[in-house]
C-alpha positions in Angstrom: 64.0 155.2 112.6 62.9 151.6 112.0 61.8 149.6 115.0 63.5 146.3 115.8 60.4 144.1 116.5 60.1 141.1 118.8 59.4 138.7 115.9 63.1 138.4 115.3 64.3 135.0 116.4 60.9 133.4 116.2 60.3 133.5 112.4 63.0 134.2 109.8 62.8 135.1 106.2 65.9 133.7 104.6 66.8 136.9 102.8 66.6 138.8 106.2 69.0 136.6 108.1 71.9 139.2 108.1 69.5 141.8 109.2 68.1 139.6 112.0 71.6 138.9 113.3 72.2 142.6 113.5 68.9 143.1 115.4 70.0 140.5 118.0 73.3 142.3 118.4 71.5 145.6 118.9 69.2 144.0 121.5 72.2 142.6 123.3 74.1 145.9 123.3 71.0 147.8 124.5 70.6 145.4 127.5 74.3 145.9 128.4 74.0 149.7 128.0 71.0 149.9 130.3 72.6 147.8 133.0 76.3 148.6 133.3 77.7 150.0 130.0 76.2 153.4 129.2 79.3 154.0 127.0 77.7 151.6 124.5 75.0 154.1 123.6 77.0 155.5 120.6 77.7 152.0 119.3 74.0 151.1 119.5 73.1 154.3 117.6 75.6 153.3 114.8 74.3 149.8 114.6 70.7 151.1 114.3 71.8 153.3 111.4 73.4 150.3 109.7 70.3 148.3 110.4 68.1 150.9 108.7 70.4 151.2 105.7 70.5 147.4 105.3 66.7 147.1 105.7 66.0 149.7 102.9 68.6 148.0 100.7 67.1 144.6 101.1 63.5 145.7 100.4 64.5 148.0 97.5 65.5 145.0 95.5 62.9 142.4 96.7 62.1 139.8 94.0 58.7 138.3 93.3 59.3 135.1 95.3 60.6 137.1 98.2 57.5 139.3 98.0 55.3 136.2 98.3 57.2 135.2 101.5 56.6 138.6 103.0 52.9 138.4 102.1 52.8 135.1 104.0 54.7 136.3 107.1 52.8 135.1 110.2 53.4 138.5 111.8 51.7 140.3 109.0 48.4 142.0 110.0 45.4 140.0 108.8 41.9 141.3 107.9 40.7 140.8 111.5 43.5 143.1 112.7 42.6 145.8 110.3 38.9 145.4 111.2 39.6 145.9 114.9 41.7 148.9 114.2 39.8 150.6 111.3 36.1 149.4 111.3 34.2 151.3 113.9 31.1 149.8 115.5 31.7 146.5 113.6 28.8 144.1 113.9 29.5 140.6 112.4 26.8 138.8 110.4 27.0 135.0 110.1 25.7 132.3 107.8 24.7 131.9 104.2 21.0 130.7 104.7 21.9 127.6 102.6 24.4 125.4 104.4 26.3 127.0 107.2 28.8 129.7 108.4 32.2 129.6 106.8 34.8 131.2 109.2 37.1 131.8 106.2 34.9 134.8 105.2 34.0 137.5 107.7 31.1 139.8 106.9 29.5 142.6 108.9 28.3 146.2 109.2 30.5 149.1 110.3 32.1 152.4 109.5 35.3 153.4 107.8 35.9 156.9 108.9 32.5 158.6 108.5 31.4 156.1 105.8 28.9 153.4 106.8 29.6 150.2 104.9 29.3 146.5 104.5 32.6 144.8 105.2 33.6 141.5 103.7 37.0 139.9 104.3 39.0 136.7 104.1 40.1 135.3 107.5 43.2 133.1 107.8 43.1 132.6 111.6 45.5 133.8 114.3 46.6 130.5 115.9 46.9 126.9 114.7 43.4 125.9 115.9 41.7 128.9 114.2 43.8 128.5 111.0 42.7 124.9 110.7 39.0 125.9 111.2 39.4 128.6 108.6 41.3 126.3 106.2 44.1 129.0 106.2 41.8 131.5 104.5 40.6 129.2 101.8 36.8 129.8 101.6 34.1 127.2 100.8 31.1 128.0 98.6 29.1 128.9 101.7 31.6 131.6 102.4 31.1 133.1 98.9 27.3 132.7 99.3 27.5 134.5 102.7 29.5 137.3 101.0 26.9 137.6 98.2 24.0 137.7 100.7 25.7 140.6 102.5 26.3 142.4 99.2 22.6 142.2 98.4 21.8 143.5 101.9 24.2 146.4 101.3 22.5 147.2 98.0 19.1 147.2 99.7 20.2 149.8 102.2 22.5 151.7 99.7 25.6 151.0 101.6 29.0 150.8 99.9 30.8 147.4 100.0 34.4 147.2 101.3 36.3 143.9 100.8 39.7 142.8 102.2 41.3 140.1 100.2 43.9 137.7 101.7 43.7 134.1 100.5 45.9 131.6 98.6 42.8 130.5 96.8 39.3 129.0 97.2 39.2 125.6 99.1 39.6 122.8 96.5 38.2 119.9 98.5 35.6 117.4 97.3 32.9 118.7 99.6 33.4 122.3 98.4 33.1 121.1 94.8 30.0 119.1 95.6 28.4 122.1 97.1 29.1 124.3 94.0 32.4 126.1 94.6 32.9 127.2 91.0 29.2 128.2 90.6 29.3 130.3 93.8 32.4 132.2 92.7 31.0 132.7 89.2 27.8 134.1 90.6 29.7 136.5 92.8 31.6 137.8 89.8 28.4 138.4 87.9 26.5 140.0 90.7 29.4 142.2 91.8 29.8 143.5 88.3 26.3 145.0 88.4 25.8 145.7 92.2 24.2 149.1 92.5 26.5 150.4 95.3 30.2 151.5 95.3 32.6 148.6 95.8 36.1 149.1 97.2 38.6 146.2 97.4 42.1 145.9 98.9 44.5 143.0 98.5 46.2 143.0 101.9 48.3 139.8 101.7 47.7 136.9 99.3 45.4 137.3 96.3 45.1 133.8 94.8 43.0 133.0 91.7 39.2 132.8 91.8 39.3 132.6 95.6 40.4 136.3 95.6 38.2 137.3 92.7 35.1 136.0 94.4 35.1 139.2 96.6 37.4 141.5 94.5 35.3 142.8 91.6 35.3 146.4 92.4 35.2 150.1 91.3 38.6 150.7 93.1 41.2 148.1 93.8 44.2 148.8 96.0 47.0 146.5 96.8 49.4 146.6 99.7 53.0 147.1 98.6 54.3 143.6 99.6 51.1 141.6 98.8 50.7 139.3 95.7 47.8 139.0 93.3 47.7 136.4 90.5 45.7 133.8 88.6 47.4 131.0 90.6 49.9 130.6 93.4 53.6 130.2 92.4 53.5 126.6 93.8 50.4 125.7 91.8 51.9 127.2 88.6 55.1 125.3 89.1 53.3 122.0 89.7 51.4 122.4 86.4 54.1 123.8 84.1 57.3 122.2 85.6 55.8 119.3 87.4 57.6 120.3 90.5 57.0 122.7 93.4 60.7 123.4 93.4 60.2 125.8 90.5 58.0 128.1 92.6 60.6 130.9 92.4 60.7 130.7 88.6 56.9 130.7 88.5 56.7 133.8 90.7 58.9 135.6 88.2 56.7 134.6 85.3 53.3 135.4 86.9 53.8 139.1 87.3 52.2 139.0 90.7 53.7 141.9 92.6 51.9 145.2 93.3 54.1 147.0 90.8 53.4 144.4 88.1 49.6 144.5 88.7 49.6 148.3 88.6 51.4 148.3 85.3 49.0 145.6 83.9 46.0 147.7 85.1 44.5 145.0 87.3 44.7 147.3 90.3 44.3 151.1 90.6 46.9 152.0 93.3 49.7 150.5 95.5 49.1 151.1 99.2 52.5 151.9 100.8 53.8 149.7 103.6 56.4 150.5 106.3 60.0 149.8 105.2 60.5 146.1 105.8 56.9 145.2 105.4 53.6 145.4 107.4 54.8 142.8 109.9 57.4 145.3 111.2 55.0 148.1 111.9 51.4 146.9 111.7 50.0 150.2 113.1 51.4 152.2 110.2 50.3 149.6 107.7 46.7 149.8 109.0 46.8 153.6 109.0 47.8 153.6 105.4 45.1 151.1 104.5 42.4 153.2 106.4 43.5 156.3 104.6 43.2 154.6 101.2 39.8 153.1 101.9 38.4 156.4 103.2 39.6 158.3 100.2 38.3 155.7 97.8 34.9 155.7 99.4 34.7 159.5 99.4 35.6 159.6 95.7 33.2 156.9 94.6 30.2 158.5 96.4 30.5 161.5 94.0 29.3 159.3 91.1 25.7 158.7 90.2 25.1 155.0 90.5 24.3 154.4 86.8 27.6 156.1 85.8 29.5 154.1 88.4 28.2 150.8 87.0 29.0 151.9 83.4 32.5 152.7 84.5 32.8 149.4 86.3 31.7 147.5 83.2 34.2 149.3 81.0 37.0 148.6 83.5 36.2 144.9 83.5 36.0 144.8 79.7 39.5 146.3 79.4 41.3 144.0 81.8 43.5 141.7 79.8 43.0 143.6 76.6 45.9 143.0 74.1 46.8 145.8 71.8 47.1 144.8 68.1 50.7 144.6 66.7 
């Protein structure tokens, strides 16, 4: 049975409002039943059944724009939450040896299951102060250079690379451009395409543009069920095509950004299932599903000889976006 979580009343998704009203009613009835109205237990049970049915119905017909909202839910587990739960003996490594340390990219050594690996992830921040410091997960060029430095270290010691993608896009500020934002991302794309170790990538929330691709060139790409992955954010697309951010919902429909869309297009390999109602409702289950997928992917990739793996990676990249002749 679905858990009624404490985020209700603090952050509301507009399409969940009837559901949240029911959750508050359940909480009220439960408090009465525990104090002086034990006869309400049957009523609570019926309300919970209705709640579960409503939750499944809402998420069964979730549209692209609503999926974007779920991916941005503040209660959704971030990379740092998955690292703490999944990556054993994690040791963070800082700095890019060029400019500084970008907190929007986390890198370090650890283990996923029995697999030693190099972990690279976007970091959005858990509170307002941290989010501002991380630019809400929008990395600067020093972040991508830090990531590449760790990838080369992983290659030196024959360690697979695991990346967790969660960014609306790379930071677009003047300073970032002056320090070579586009060049840093382009260099990562080239080097990841020929890195001589297995690479596994998971889009866990937002996957926006080159900011996501900068750490997402991989042999296996998984995507959480209610994440989004696209060449541009819906708001950015709307501003360019319709000259208005109000057309974001229309843009989301056109961008084919959901996990199901990306699986059909071949830009990802597998959809990682989330709890009914999204990862924010049961972060522990979402993390377990992610850990299982990462472990299986690493085990499968280790069976390949490295030359064969790189050849398959190259073919994969060549076929993305391929258009069949009419």
